C-alpha positions in Angstrom: -43.8 -6.4 -20.2 -41.0 -8.6 -21.3 -40.4 -8.8 -25.1 -41.4 -12.1 -26.6 -41.1 -11.5 -30.3 -38.1 -12.0 -32.6 -37.0 -9.4 -35.1 -38.3 -11.4 -38.0 -41.7 -11.8 -36.3 -41.8 -8.0 -35.7 -40.8 -7.2 -39.3 -43.4 -9.6 -40.8 -46.2 -8.1 -38.6 -45.2 -4.6 -39.5 -45.1 -5.5 -43.2 -48.6 -7.0 -43.1 -49.9 -3.9 -41.3 -48.4 -1.6 -44.0 -49.9 -3.7 -46.8 -53.3 -3.5 -45.1 -52.9 0.3 -44.8 -51.9 0.6 -48.4 -55.0 -1.4 -49.5 -57.2 0.7 -47.3 -55.9 4.1 -48.5 -56.0 3.1 -52.2 -59.7 2.2 -51.8 -59.3 -1.5 -52.4 -60.7 -2.3 -48.9 -64.1 -0.9 -48.1 -67.0 -1.5 -45.8 -66.8 -3.7 -42.7 -63.8 -5.6 -44.1 -61.8 -2.4 -44.1 -62.8 -1.7 -40.5 -61.9 -5.2 -39.3 -58.6 -5.3 -41.2 -57.8 -1.7 -40.0 -58.2 -2.9 -36.4 -56.0 -5.9 -37.1 -53.4 -3.7 -38.7 -53.3 -1.4 -35.7 -52.9 -4.3 -33.4 -50.1 -5.8 -35.6 -48.3 -2.5 -35.7 -48.5 -1.9 -32.0 -47.3 -5.4 -31.1 -44.4 -5.1 -33.5 -43.3 -1.8 -32.1 -43.6 -3.0 -28.5 -42.0 -6.4 -29.2 -44.7 -8.0 -27.0 -47.6 -10.1 -28.1 -50.2 -10.6 -25.4 -51.4 -13.8 -27.1 -47.9 -15.2 -27.0 -47.8 -14.3 -23.3 -51.0 -16.2 -22.6 -49.9 -19.3 -24.5 -46.3 -19.2 -23.1 -44.7 -18.7 -26.5 -41.6 -16.7 -27.3 -40.0 -16.3 -30.7 -37.2 -14.2 -29.2 -34.0 -16.0 -28.5 -32.6 -15.3 -25.1 
């Protein structure tokens, strides 16, 4: 797995995941919306930690400068 995400891309994804988590734990997000956004937050957090986005890989995109 070769990294294909820049630092800025990773920071933005992690920030969005944190905002979703905060909204969930404060009770702002409920029901199926909370479940869907929770799954999205986990995916965003994992891809930002790994520095690899499978969708970028499929599309041949890389935001990381070589």
